[in-house]
N, C-alpha and C positions, 0 to 999 in steps of 0.2 A: 537624552544624552546619557553617557555613562555615569556622570556625576549624580544622576537621579537615583542610582542604586546604592544601597549601603555597602560600606567597605567589608562588612562581615559576610557578604554573599560570596560563598566559595564555589558552589556548583549548582547547576540546574540540570536535574536528571529528566530528560524529555522522552516519554514513551506513551503507550496507550494507542497511538496511531502513528503512521509514517509521517515524519517531519518533512515538510516541503522544502526544497532548496531555497526558495524565496524567503521563507520564515527564518531559516538558519542564516542566510546572508544578512538579513536585517539584524538578527541577534548578534552575530559576530561583528557587524559594523559598530554596534554599541558596546563591544568588548565584553559581552556577557559569556560566562564560562558554561556553555551548553554541552552536555554529554548526551548523545543519542543512545537509546537503550532498547532492548527487545526482551520480552518475557511473557509469561502467562501464568495464571493462577496455579495450574497443575505443576509448574516448575518453580514454585516459591517466588513467583513474580519477576525474576530476573535471570536471563540466560546469557546475554552478551551485552557489552557496553563499549562504546567508543569514547575515548577521552575528548575533551574540547579540541586539542590539537589534531587528533585523528579525525574528528568530525569535520574540521576545516578542510583537511586534505581529501576526505571522501564523504561529502555531505549526504550521500544516499546510503551509506553503510551504517550498521549498528555495532560495528567493531568485532572484536574477537570474543569467543566464549570465555566466561569467567573461569578462574582456576578451579580445577576439579570437574569441569563440565565439558562434555564432548558434543559436537554438532556434526552430523553427517547428512548428506543429501542423497536420497534414494529415488529411483524411478518407481513406476507403479508396480513393477515386478519384484521390488525389494532389492534391486542391485544398486550398489553405490555408484554415484555419478562422479565423473572427473571435475576438477575445479572449473568454474565458469559456466557449468551447465545448470539450468533451472530444474528443480525437482522438489520432492516432498521433504520438508525440514523435519529431522528427527533429533531428539535430545537424549543424552545419557548422563547420569551422575547422581550424586546424593540429593540434589535439589528436586529430582523427579518424584512425584507422589507414588504411593504403592499401587493405586488404582481407584476406580470409581466404585461406589457402594453397590454391592450385589453383582459385580462384574469380575471377570478374571483379573488377577493381579498382573501388573505390568512386569514382564520378565527382564527386559533389557532396554531396547530403544523405545522411546515414546514419540509417536507421530503427532506433531503439533497441529496439523491441519493447514499449515501455511506453506506457500511456495516460496522458494528462495534459492540462493546459490552462495558458494564460497569462492572468493577470488584467490589468486595465486599466493597472496600473503596470508590467507586464512581468515580474512575479514568476511563477516556474514552480511548478505544483502537480502532483505525480505521483499518479495514482490507483492504478495497479497494472500488472502485466504483461498485455499483450493476450491472451496464451494463457489467463489466468485468468478472463477475462470469461465470465459466465454469460448465455445467451440463453434466456429462458423466455417462451414464447408471443409471440415477436417483440420482447420488451422486454429491454433491457440491464440486467443486475444486476451491480454492482461489489462483489465479495466484501468488500473492505476497509470499504465503507460499512456493510454488515450487521454485520461483526465489531465495528466501533466502537460500534454500538448494543448488541450482546450483552454486551460487557464492561462496559457501564455498569450492568448489572443487578448487584445486590449479591451474588448467589450465583455469578456467573461469574468465574473467574479469568482464563481465556483462551479464545479461540475460533478456529477455522479454518473458513471457509465455502467450499464447493465446489458444483459443479453435478453432478447425477446424471441419467443418461438417463431420459427419460420419453416414452412413445409419443404422448401427447396434446399435451404442451407443449414437446417437444424436450429441455429440461432443467428440472429443479426444483431449488430452492435447498435445500441441506442443510448441517448444521453439526456439527462435532466440538467438544465442550465439555470444558473442565477446570473442575471445580467448586472453589469455595473450601473451605477446611477446615471440615468439619462441616456444609456446606451440602447441601440436598436439591434434587433436580431436580423441578420442577413444570411440565410442558409447557404447560398452558393458561395458567398465570400468566405464564410467560415470553413466550408469544405475545401475550398482552394487553399486556404491557410493550412489546414490539416494535411493535405496531400504533400506538402513540402516536408513533412516530418514523419508521416506514417505510410505504411504499405496500404494498398487499396482495400484489402480484406479487413483492415483495422478501422476503417472510416465509419463513423456513426451514420446509420441510414435513417434514423428517426430521432427527432428532438422534441423535448417538451420544456417550455419555459415556466419556471416556478419562482415564487417570491423568496423561498428559503428551502434548504435541504433539511430533512428531519435528522436530528442528532441525538446521541445518548448524552447522559449527564457528563461524561468524560470528553465529549466533543467528537466522537466518531460518527461518521455519516451512517445512518441506518439504511444500508443498501437494499435490504429485503423490503423495507417499507416503500422505498422509491420504486422498486419493481412492481409491488402490488398496486401502487397508485399511478402507474404509467398509463394514463387515460387515453385510449385510442381515439376518443372524440376530439382531443386537443393536440394530437401529435402533428408535428410539422414536417 
């Protein structure tokens, strides 16, 4: 309950990984002042932040860029994209580092390596790392979108979606799943559930049940570790 938290608690800055809507819903139900944020080491750790009120209105947003910071979204050809279109997130401002050791200095825009978009109000939404993008049959699949659907199923505790090589499609969508306690895995039932929320090309084609997902010290799922350990002998 809210009374369990000290009155001196003014703000909880939540970053490091995307906050799930379920987590935010639980936090706001307890009247916790959670502010979602986005940043990276190369940009002095903080690029954009949503106040608690803004996070309640847009729980998947990380808010507007901080004062003095500019965020633009570019396509792969370096052209700026209109509001609402997903592309490569670039940052400009005094927070951006000069560059990496023994490499050319950053002249203007810094490419974060993340995919995202700005809405009409200028709020930033981060989709995921560019390197995590799955391209199946020429179509882009964002793992986080598939994961959000999977964990809505009552039998799924957590999920990590990856792309696995496929001769015909380039990549196919696969998922490592952690089941809830005493839950059973039913592939066809889970796929039927996913079809209600996802286009056909986004559906996972392979599954692997694991006891836990590998995570970093800060709680991020190690997606590359999941991909390396996606054992073909136990794929469902």
